[in-house]
C-alpha positions as CSV (number, residue, x, y, z in Angstrom):
1,M,10.0,18.5,-35.3
2,A,6.8,16.9,-34.4
3,F,8.6,13.7,-33.6
4,K,11.2,15.4,-31.5
5,A,8.5,17.3,-29.7
6,G,6.7,13.9,-28.9
7,I,9.8,12.3,-27.5
8,I,10.4,15.3,-25.2
9,F,6.8,15.2,-24.0
10,I,7.0,11.5,-23.2
11,T,10.2,11.9,-21.4
12,L,8.8,14.7,-19.2
13,A,5.5,12.9,-18.6
14,L,7.1,9.9,-17.3
15,G,8.8,11.4,-14.3
16,C,12.3,12.3,-13.3
17,L,14.9,11.1,-10.8
18,A,18.4,10.7,-12.1
19,I,19.7,7.3,-11.6
20,P,22.8,5.2,-12.4
21,T,22.5,2.6,-15.1
22,P,22.3,-1.3,-14.4
23,E,24.5,-3.6,-16.4
24,S,21.7,-4.7,-18.6
25,D,20.6,-1.3,-19.9
26,G,22.2,1.5,-22.0
27,D,24.5,4.3,-21.0
28,L,24.0,6.7,-18.1
29,S,22.6,9.6,-20.3
30,R,19.3,7.6,-20.6
31,F,18.5,8.2,-16.9
32,F,15.0,9.9,-16.9
33,D,12.7,6.8,-16.5
34,Q,14.0,3.3,-16.9
35,D,12.2,0.2,-15.6
36,F,13.6,-1.7,-12.5
37,D,12.4,-4.1,-10.1
38,D,11.8,-3.0,-6.6
39,S,10.0,-4.1,-3.5
40,P,6.1,-3.3,-3.6
41,D,6.2,-1.5,-0.3
42,G,8.4,1.3,-1.4
43,R,6.9,5.0,-1.4
44,I,8.6,8.6,-1.3
45,V,9.6,6.0,-0.3
46,G,8.4,4.8,3.2
47,G,7.1,8.3,4.0
48,N,3.9,9.8,5.3
49,V,1.2,12.1,3.8
50,A,2.1,15.7,4.5
51,T,-0.1,18.0,6.4
52,V,-1.8,20.7,4.4
53,G,0.2,23.8,4.5
54,S,3.5,22.1,5.9
55,H,5.4,22.6,2.6
56,P,4.3,26.1,1.4
57,W,7.3,26.4,-0.9
58,M,6.6,23.1,-2.7
59,V,6.2,23.2,-6.3
60,A,4.8,20.7,-8.9
61,L,6.1,20.7,-12.6
62,T,3.7,19.5,-15.1
63,S,3.5,19.3,-18.9
64,G,0.9,18.7,-21.4
65,V,-2.0,20.5,-23.3
66,M,-5.0,18.1,-23.4
67,A,-4.1,16.5,-20.2
68,R,-1.4,17.5,-17.6
69,S,1.4,15.0,-16.4
70,F,3.5,15.5,-13.3
71,F,7.3,15.0,-13.9
72,C,9.3,16.8,-11.1
73,G,9.2,18.9,-7.9
74,G,10.7,22.3,-7.1
75,S,10.7,25.0,-4.4
76,V,9.4,28.6,-4.6
77,L,12.4,31.1,-4.1
78,T,10.6,34.4,-4.9
79,Q,7.3,35.5,-6.7
80,R,8.9,34.9,-10.0
81,T,11.6,32.2,-9.4
82,V,11.3,28.4,-8.8
83,L,14.2,26.3,-8.1
84,T,14.4,22.6,-9.6
85,A,17.0,20.1,-10.7
86,A,18.6,20.7,-14.2
87,H,18.0,17.2,-15.3
88,C,14.2,17.9,-15.0
89,I,14.4,20.7,-17.7
90,D,17.5,19.5,-19.6
91,N,19.4,22.2,-21.6
92,S,18.5,20.5,-24.9
93,F,14.8,21.4,-24.3
94,N,15.7,25.1,-24.0
95,F,12.0,26.0,-23.8
96,G,11.5,25.2,-27.4
97,S,8.4,23.7,-29.0
98,L,6.9,22.6,-25.6
99,S,7.5,25.8,-23.8
100,S,3.6,26.7,-23.8
101,S,2.8,23.3,-22.1
102,L,5.1,23.6,-19.2
103,R,3.5,24.8,-15.9
104,V,4.4,25.1,-12.2
105,T,1.6,24.6,-9.5
106,V,2.0,25.8,-6.0
107,G,-0.3,26.0,-2.9
108,T,-1.6,22.4,-2.9
109,N,-0.8,19.0,-1.7
110,R,-2.3,17.4,-4.7
111,W,-0.4,18.3,-7.8
112,N,-3.5,18.1,-10.1
113,Q,-6.0,19.7,-7.9
114,G,-6.2,23.2,-6.4
115,G,-3.5,25.8,-5.9
116,Q,-2.1,28.3,-8.3
117,T,-0.9,27.1,-11.7
118,L,1.5,29.5,-13.7
119,A,3.1,29.5,-17.1
120,L,6.9,30.0,-17.6
121,T,8.9,32.4,-19.6
122,G,12.5,30.9,-19.4
123,N,15.1,29.3,-17.2
124,A,18.7,29.6,-16.0
125,T,20.5,26.3,-15.7
126,H,23.7,26.2,-14.0
127,P,26.5,26.9,-16.6
128,H,28.6,23.8,-15.5
129,Y,25.6,21.3,-15.2
130,V,27.1,17.9,-16.5
131,R,24.1,15.5,-17.7
132,A,26.5,12.5,-18.0
133,T,27.5,12.6,-14.3
134,I,24.5,14.6,-12.9
135,K,26.7,17.3,-11.3
136,N,25.8,21.0,-10.7
137,D,22.3,19.8,-11.2
138,L,20.5,23.2,-10.8
139,T,18.0,25.1,-12.8
140,M,15.8,28.2,-11.9
141,L,12.5,28.6,-13.7
142,Y,10.8,32.1,-14.2
143,T,7.2,32.4,-14.1
144,A,5.1,34.6,-16.5
145,S,3.2,36.2,-13.7
146,N,3.6,36.8,-9.9
147,I,3.2,33.8,-7.5
148,I,0.6,35.0,-5.0
149,F,1.9,34.5,-1.3
150,N,-0.8,33.4,1.4
151,N,-1.1,31.0,4.2
152,L,-0.5,28.0,1.8
153,V,2.3,29.7,-0.4
154,R,5.5,31.3,0.8
155,P,9.1,31.3,-0.3
156,V,11.7,28.9,1.1
157,T,14.7,30.1,2.9
158,L,18.1,29.0,1.5
159,S,20.8,27.9,3.8
160,F,24.3,28.6,2.8
161,D,25.9,27.0,5.8
162,Y,27.8,23.8,5.3
163,V,26.0,20.7,6.5
164,G,27.8,17.6,7.7
165,G,26.5,14.3,8.7
166,G,23.9,13.6,11.3
167,V,21.6,16.5,10.6
168,Q,17.8,15.6,10.7
169,A,16.4,16.7,7.4
170,R,13.0,16.3,5.4
171,A,12.3,15.5,1.8
172,A,8.9,15.7,0.1
173,G,7.4,14.9,-3.2
174,W,4.8,13.4,-5.5
175,G,7.2,10.8,-6.9
176,R,6.7,7.1,-7.6
177,T,5.7,5.0,-4.7
178,S,7.9,2.2,-6.0
179,A,10.3,1.8,-9.0
180,N,7.6,0.7,-11.2
181,G,4.7,1.9,-9.4
182,P,2.5,5.1,-9.8
183,G,3.1,8.5,-8.4
184,S,1.5,9.8,-5.3
185,P,-1.6,12.2,-5.9
186,Q,-0.9,13.4,-2.4
187,L,2.3,15.1,-1.2
188,L,4.4,12.7,0.9
189,E,7.2,13.4,3.2
190,L,10.2,11.5,4.8
191,L,12.4,12.5,7.8
192,T,16.0,11.4,7.0
193,P,19.4,12.3,8.4
194,T,22.3,13.4,6.4
195,I,25.4,11.2,6.3
196,D,29.0,12.0,6.2
197,G,30.5,12.6,2.8
198,Q,33.1,10.0,2.9
199,R,30.8,7.4,4.1
200,C,28.5,8.4,1.3
201,V,31.3,7.8,-1.2
202,R,32.0,4.4,0.2
203,D,28.4,3.4,0.5
204,V,27.6,4.4,-3.1
205,R,30.6,2.4,-4.4
206,Q,29.4,-0.7,-2.4
207,A,25.9,-0.3,-3.6
208,A,26.9,-0.1,-7.3
209,I,28.8,-3.5,-6.7
210,D,25.9,-5.0,-4.7
211,L,23.3,-3.9,-7.1
212,N,25.3,-4.5,-10.3
213,F,25.0,-1.0,-11.5
214,R,27.7,0.5,-13.9
215,N,28.5,4.1,-14.8
216,V,27.7,5.3,-11.4
217,P,28.5,8.9,-11.1
218,P,31.1,9.8,-8.4
219,V,29.8,11.4,-5.3
220,E,31.4,14.8,-4.6
221,P,30.7,15.7,-1.1
222,H,31.8,19.4,-1.5
223,I,28.8,20.0,-4.0
224,E,26.4,17.1,-2.8
225,I,24.6,16.2,0.3
226,C,23.7,12.5,1.0
227,T,20.9,11.1,3.2
228,F,20.2,7.6,4.3
229,H,17.3,6.3,6.3
230,S,17.0,2.5,5.7
231,P,15.9,0.2,3.0
232,G,12.5,1.0,1.7
233,R,12.6,4.6,2.7
234,G,14.0,7.3,0.4
235,T,13.3,9.3,-2.9
236,C,12.1,8.0,-6.1
237,R,11.3,9.1,-9.6
238,G,9.3,12.3,-9.7
239,D,10.9,13.6,-6.6
240,S,13.7,15.2,-8.4
241,G,14.0,18.9,-8.0
242,S,12.2,18.9,-4.5
243,A,13.8,20.5,-1.6
244,L,15.7,18.9,1.2
245,M,14.8,20.8,4.2
246,R,17.0,21.1,7.5
247,V,14.4,20.4,10.2
248,D,15.8,22.4,13.2
249,R,16.2,25.6,11.0
250,G,13.4,25.1,8.4
251,Q,15.8,26.0,5.7
252,Q,16.5,24.4,2.3
253,I,19.9,22.7,2.2
254,G,19.5,20.5,-0.8
255,V,17.8,19.6,-4.2
256,V,16.7,16.0,-5.0
257,S,19.3,14.9,-7.7
258,W,20.0,11.2,-8.2
259,G,20.1,7.9,-6.5
260,F,19.6,4.1,-7.0
261,P,15.9,3.3,-7.8
262,C,14.3,3.4,-5.3
263,A,15.2,3.1,-1.6
264,R,17.2,0.0,-2.2
265,G,19.6,0.5,0.7
266,A,21.8,3.1,-0.8
267,P,22.1,6.8,-0.1
268,D,20.3,9.5,-2.0
269,M,22.0,12.3,-3.4
270,F,21.1,16.0,-3.3
271,V,22.7,19.1,-4.7
272,R,24.4,21.0,-1.9
273,V,22.8,24.5,-1.8
274,S,25.6,26.1,0.1
275,A,28.0,25.2,-2.6
276,F,26.3,27.6,-5.2
277,Q,25.6,30.8,-3.3
278,S,27.1,33.1,-6.1
279,W,25.0,31.3,-8.6
280,F,21.8,31.9,-6.7
281,N,22.7,35.6,-6.0
282,Q,23.4,36.1,-9.7
283,H,20.0,34.4,-11.1
284,I,17.2,34.9,-8.7
285,R,14.8,37.4,-9.8
């Protein structure tokens, strides 16, 4: 049991972004944090430091007892509910031996400084989450006490309208600043447009060939949103679970899910919030 707990702790502490597997590595299920080469100028990725208070729904997920380690992002839905990606808190963990070390922090642009830090009492993972293909990649986390809303903390508004290509969106996170680089101590943000679903399918298929990746999950536009800015600008490990926001309406339209590590000229994939309205209605507390 102690060995299993140690493995889980290491997995969480390293940071999450679901990624396809290169030819030289193992199967897709080992997607949490593998080593890849990337250009040294990547960051969430190619983004800017976010203004304090500009993402009041932003959540940092951390683990550890003696020292805390950041591993994923999330968003505040209510005073007791946080939304993140299912692969951040995999079903196999099920809030077992490490439940007491998991925390969410809100109200700060520095995940390890300031804000409110709360313990968790449980989770609701989408019943059709598929780890092997990173589909239906959604989990709600329930806090042990109320999140206190103020000028730096407030709930996000979910959008259940279908979003096509050409919509200006914003992603933010504390993820790695390159595939093998450190995470960012400050919250970074990136403006990036959504792209058409069929274009995304084609571009991901071509990227898998160009980058020599195998076992790449199929893009399913009816449940996933894709964004693409340019090579060197996109999401990276540790950004998983964070919100994709529609700029013109200030609403969450996606959840960072998976992609090619990191910002290598291929689209980034997000869970499409509008495809899961009934699940949200059922599980938000």
